[in-house]
C-alpha positions in Angstrom: 115.0 261.0 83.6 115.9 258.7 86.5 113.4 257.2 88.8 113.3 254.4 91.3 110.5 251.9 91.3 108.9 252.3 94.7 105.2 251.6 94.2 102.8 253.7 96.2 100.4 251.8 98.4 97.4 253.2 96.5 98.4 252.1 93.0 98.9 248.9 91.0 101.8 249.2 88.5 103.2 247.2 85.6 106.0 247.8 83.1 104.4 247.6 79.7 107.3 248.8 77.6 111.0 249.4 77.3 112.7 252.1 75.3 116.2 253.5 74.5 117.2 257.0 73.5 117.4 257.4 69.7 118.5 260.9 68.6 115.8 263.3 69.9 113.4 260.5 70.6 113.1 256.9 71.8 112.7 253.5 70.2 111.4 250.3 71.8 108.3 248.3 72.3 105.0 248.3 74.1 103.6 245.0 75.4 100.1 244.3 76.7 97.7 241.3 76.6 95.5 243.1 74.1 98.2 244.5 71.9 100.8 241.7 72.1 104.2 243.3 71.5 104.3 246.3 69.3 107.5 248.0 68.1 107.1 251.8 68.7 109.0 255.0 68.3 108.5 258.2 70.2 109.4 261.2 68.0 109.5 265.0 68.8 106.3 266.8 67.8 105.9 270.3 66.3 104.0 271.9 69.2 101.1 274.1 68.1 100.1 275.3 71.6 101.2 275.0 75.3 98.9 272.0 75.7 100.1 270.2 72.6 102.2 267.1 73.1 106.0 267.2 73.1 106.2 263.8 71.3 104.1 261.6 69.0 104.1 257.8 69.3 104.0 255.6 66.3 103.8 251.9 65.5 105.2 251.8 62.0 103.4 254.7 60.2 100.4 254.6 62.5 100.2 257.2 65.3 98.7 255.7 68.4 99.8 258.0 71.2 101.4 261.2 72.5 103.6 262.2 75.4 104.2 265.4 77.4 107.4 266.4 79.3 106.8 266.5 83.0 108.9 266.9 86.2 108.3 264.9 89.4 107.6 267.2 92.3 108.6 264.6 94.8 112.0 263.6 93.3 112.5 266.7 91.0 113.1 264.3 88.0 112.0 264.5 84.4 109.7 262.0 82.8 107.2 261.7 80.0 103.4 261.4 80.7 102.2 259.1 77.9 98.7 258.5 76.5 98.2 255.6 74.1 94.9 255.3 72.2 93.5 253.5 69.2 90.0 252.7 68.0 90.5 249.1 69.0 91.1 250.1 72.7 88.2 250.1 75.1 89.8 253.1 76.8 93.1 255.1 76.5 96.2 253.7 78.2 97.9 256.2 80.5 101.6 255.5 81.4 104.8 257.1 82.5 108.1 256.8 80.6 111.0 257.0 83.1 114.7 256.2 83.2 115.1 253.5 85.9 118.0 253.8 88.3 120.4 250.9 87.9 118.9 249.8 84.6 119.7 250.5 81.0 117.1 252.5 79.0 113.7 253.7 80.0 110.6 251.8 81.2 107.0 252.6 80.3 105.1 252.1 83.5 101.3 251.8 83.5 99.5 252.3 86.8 95.9 252.2 88.0 94.8 253.7 91.3 93.3 251.2 93.7 89.6 251.8 94.3 88.8 250.6 97.8 
């Protein structure tokens, strides 16, 4: 999963986490104004259907997200589509976990489309 950070003109992006590969999953942290910094692990999930997530995301023993394997059509590169959610959130957080070219590890990148 290697990507370059070239923001599209129609989105605002922010790196909200950093992860490293750990066995079949990832370990790292998620950082937002509302959450502060939370240590997290992304572990393989037992898929029960084609739509089930490939990974579950935990902060300690609490599950607060899921991730699905995807492939970029533009660059033909693998990435994870991430959804973080918790009862304390006003809305789910959608992000992308990508390996960034020229950097060590993976970045969790949040983006919101511009609404003109």
